[in-house]
PLY file of the C-alpha trace (Angstrom):
ply
format ascii 1.0
element vertex 237
property float x
property float y
property float z
element edge 236
property int vertex1
property int vertex2
end_header
2.93 -20.88 6.09
4.07 -17.67 7.56
5.16 -15.90 4.30
1.92 -16.72 2.15
0.55 -13.45 2.52
3.59 -11.83 1.67
3.85 -14.15 -1.81
0.48 -13.38 -2.63
0.92 -9.64 -2.57
4.02 -9.79 -4.71
2.20 -11.76 -6.94
-0.51 -9.52 -7.19
2.12 -6.57 -7.95
3.72 -8.43 -10.82
0.17 -9.47 -12.58
-0.83 -5.56 -12.38
2.16 -4.51 -13.56
1.94 -6.93 -16.63
-1.66 -5.82 -17.15
-0.50 -2.11 -17.21
1.88 -2.65 -19.89
-0.86 -3.10 -22.36
-2.32 0.69 -21.50
1.57 2.21 -21.88
0.90 3.69 -25.38
-1.90 5.92 -24.45
-1.25 9.54 -25.62
0.75 11.75 -23.26
-2.10 13.98 -22.24
-3.99 11.12 -20.83
-0.74 9.97 -18.74
-0.47 13.31 -17.28
-3.88 13.69 -16.35
-4.04 10.14 -14.64
-1.06 10.87 -13.14
-2.48 13.97 -11.56
-5.39 11.60 -10.38
-3.14 9.05 -8.64
-1.19 12.30 -7.17
-4.62 13.77 -5.80
-5.58 10.08 -4.21
-2.11 9.07 -2.79
-2.03 12.69 -1.04
-5.85 12.06 0.38
-4.46 8.41 1.52
-1.35 9.76 3.25
-3.58 12.43 4.80
-6.00 10.14 6.34
-3.08 8.01 7.59
-1.29 10.89 9.07
-4.52 12.29 11.12
-4.61 9.05 13.27
-1.69 10.06 15.37
-2.21 10.32 19.23
0.88 12.60 19.45
2.06 14.74 16.69
5.16 15.57 18.45
6.45 11.97 18.03
5.64 12.19 14.40
7.46 15.50 14.17
10.56 14.11 15.78
10.54 10.80 13.83
10.52 12.87 10.64
13.23 15.05 12.01
15.46 12.11 12.89
14.77 10.20 10.02
15.61 13.30 7.71
19.04 13.76 9.44
19.79 9.75 9.28
18.39 9.34 5.59
20.31 12.39 4.45
23.53 11.26 6.11
23.27 7.80 4.52
21.98 9.20 1.03
19.32 6.79 0.88
17.47 8.54 -2.19
20.82 8.73 -4.39
21.21 4.85 -3.09
17.83 4.14 -4.33
18.19 5.88 -7.53
21.40 4.08 -8.37
19.53 0.95 -8.12
17.02 2.27 -10.33
19.49 3.41 -12.81
21.11 -0.01 -12.70
18.13 -1.62 -13.48
16.98 0.90 -16.13
20.50 0.12 -18.04
19.66 -3.66 -17.80
16.35 -3.09 -19.92
15.64 -1.23 -22.97
13.68 2.08 -22.70
12.26 4.32 -25.38
14.33 7.69 -25.47
11.03 9.52 -25.70
9.69 8.01 -22.59
8.50 10.50 -19.98
8.97 8.27 -17.17
12.08 6.06 -16.38
12.48 2.80 -14.98
14.11 4.30 -11.78
11.19 6.56 -11.37
8.59 3.70 -11.65
10.85 1.62 -9.20
11.10 4.34 -6.46
7.62 5.57 -6.65
5.96 2.49 -6.62
8.42 0.82 -3.91
7.51 3.93 -1.65
3.67 3.51 -2.14
3.66 -0.03 -1.66
5.90 -0.37 1.24
4.94 2.74 3.65
1.71 2.15 5.30
-0.28 0.40 8.18
-1.25 -2.64 5.81
2.28 -3.47 5.08
3.00 -3.67 8.79
-0.34 -4.87 10.36
-0.44 -7.64 7.51
3.12 -8.64 8.69
2.09 -8.88 12.13
-1.03 -10.86 11.36
0.75 -13.33 9.25
3.47 -13.79 11.90
1.50 -13.77 15.12
-1.83 -15.52 14.21
-1.05 -17.03 10.82
-3.76 -14.69 9.35
-3.07 -13.68 5.63
-6.35 -11.87 5.34
-4.66 -8.22 5.42
-1.85 -8.84 3.02
-3.92 -10.74 0.60
-6.40 -7.48 0.58
-3.35 -5.21 0.30
-1.96 -7.28 -2.51
-5.33 -6.85 -4.30
-5.32 -3.09 -3.91
-1.51 -3.11 -4.86
-2.16 -5.00 -7.96
-4.83 -2.37 -9.05
-2.22 0.66 -8.33
0.53 -1.20 -10.03
-1.65 -1.57 -13.24
-2.50 2.30 -13.06
1.32 3.21 -12.28
2.67 1.18 -15.00
0.26 2.72 -17.55
2.00 6.00 -16.84
5.31 5.17 -15.32
6.30 2.24 -17.04
8.17 -0.99 -16.55
10.11 -0.14 -13.71
7.04 -0.62 -11.10
7.38 -4.41 -11.53
10.85 -4.21 -9.72
8.90 -2.90 -6.37
7.92 -6.03 -5.69
11.56 -6.89 -4.33
11.58 -4.28 -1.38
8.03 -5.34 -0.78
8.65 -8.88 -0.41
11.45 -8.48 1.81
10.07 -5.69 4.05
6.52 -7.50 4.50
8.33 -10.83 4.79
10.77 -9.88 7.69
7.97 -8.28 9.52
6.13 -11.60 9.34
9.22 -13.56 10.26
10.17 -11.23 12.99
6.40 -11.22 14.28
6.51 -14.87 14.99
8.42 -13.90 18.34
8.05 -10.40 18.63
5.51 -10.55 21.20
8.25 -12.14 23.78
9.74 -8.85 23.41
7.09 -6.27 22.95
3.96 -5.63 25.22
0.96 -5.51 23.04
0.01 -1.87 24.10
3.43 -0.66 23.14
2.81 -2.45 19.85
-0.33 -1.21 19.11
0.83 2.24 19.92
4.00 1.80 17.62
1.63 0.92 14.74
-0.58 4.16 15.46
2.43 6.42 15.36
4.19 4.90 12.43
1.15 4.95 10.40
0.82 8.80 10.90
4.39 8.93 10.16
4.21 7.13 7.07
1.37 8.93 6.12
3.12 12.27 5.71
5.84 10.46 3.48
2.96 9.40 1.50
1.47 12.91 1.24
5.11 14.04 0.00
5.06 11.10 -2.52
1.40 12.48 -3.98
2.97 16.24 -3.93
6.13 14.83 -6.18
3.73 13.16 -8.47
1.79 16.24 -9.22
5.32 17.88 -9.77
4.73 20.38 -7.13
7.73 19.55 -5.22
10.64 17.22 -5.34
11.09 16.10 -1.52
13.53 13.29 -1.20
11.13 10.97 0.35
13.33 8.06 0.61
15.85 10.03 2.91
12.77 10.12 5.27
12.31 6.44 5.76
14.51 5.91 8.70
11.86 7.93 10.54
9.70 4.76 10.61
12.37 3.07 12.41
12.90 5.80 14.79
9.11 6.32 15.64
10.04 3.17 17.76
12.59 4.59 19.91
10.87 7.98 20.44
7.81 6.20 21.46
9.71 4.17 24.02
11.38 7.34 25.51
8.16 9.23 25.65
6.40 6.35 27.36
9.49 5.74 29.82
9.52 9.40 30.73
5.55 9.12 31.20
5.83 6.80 33.71
0 1
1 2
2 3
3 4
4 5
5 6
6 7
7 8
8 9
9 10
10 11
11 12
12 13
13 14
14 15
15 16
16 17
17 18
18 19
19 20
20 21
21 22
22 23
23 24
24 25
25 26
26 27
27 28
28 29
29 30
30 31
31 32
32 33
33 34
34 35
35 36
36 37
37 38
38 39
39 40
40 41
41 42
42 43
43 44
44 45
45 46
46 47
47 48
48 49
49 50
50 51
51 52
52 53
53 54
54 55
55 56
56 57
57 58
58 59
59 60
60 61
61 62
62 63
63 64
64 65
65 66
66 67
67 68
68 69
69 70
70 71
71 72
72 73
73 74
74 75
75 76
76 77
77 78
78 79
79 80
80 81
81 82
82 83
83 84
84 85
85 86
86 87
87 88
88 89
89 90
90 91
91 92
92 93
93 94
94 95
95 96
96 97
97 98
98 99
99 100
100 101
101 102
102 103
103 104
104 105
105 106
106 107
107 108
108 109
109 110
110 111
111 112
112 113
113 114
114 115
115 116
116 117
117 118
118 119
119 120
120 121
121 122
122 123
123 124
124 125
125 126
126 127
127 128
128 129
129 130
130 131
131 132
132 133
133 134
134 135
135 136
136 137
137 138
138 139
139 140
140 141
141 142
142 143
143 144
144 145
145 146
146 147
147 148
148 149
149 150
150 151
151 152
152 153
153 154
154 155
155 156
156 157
157 158
158 159
159 160
160 161
161 162
162 163
163 164
164 165
165 166
166 167
167 168
168 169
169 170
170 171
171 172
172 173
173 174
174 175
175 176
176 177
177 178
178 179
179 180
180 181
181 182
182 183
183 184
184 185
185 186
186 187
187 188
188 189
189 190
190 191
191 192
192 193
193 194
194 195
195 196
196 197
197 198
198 199
199 200
200 201
201 202
202 203
203 204
204 205
205 206
206 207
207 208
208 209
209 210
210 211
211 212
212 213
213 214
214 215
215 216
216 217
217 218
218 219
219 220
220 221
221 222
222 223
223 224
224 225
225 226
226 227
227 228
228 229
229 230
230 231
231 232
232 233
233 234
234 235
235 236
């Protein structure tokens, strides 16, 4: 079953969120300190990913083109709109520091961006091997538990973009090797991982409330990196 790993990942996020609900009543100062710790770890993860690049210029151009497209499409506003719509469907205590929308957006970006989503989806589709996505699911489950304890119930809705994203990659991978040479695919994963890593750094900075970077508006860079890499390799030949 091609989507087995994707489904397990989604179930782990749901389970982690439900467990995290039991820890939402901890004092505010604990939440703030825990969120700072999460932000620092997220930054380290992003930096590790971004340092894997073989060509920083490709990463730079991917972020620039992604930002232009994302700002033009107003992706951040649309994601926030979805989050607010979800929020209106659920009762949220007026003294909640973090909204359903923030939990949804933050968790979605953390779970979707990264090499494990792409590599796991490709493994599921190309080799029917779900080990990577199952491993990612276990990690995401623990992260969902911690995020829910500070950001609230909105984290559970991140399962929708995660399943759609990983499931699409897995289904596409069943015949992607007919279009893309293996060497090109490997290079794409490396540069996309580095580009996504910088976006994760931005998420960490936002969690620490040091900045307010519109990370969602950078997401098209994960797609444009493929076109830029293709052009770079074409000129290289």
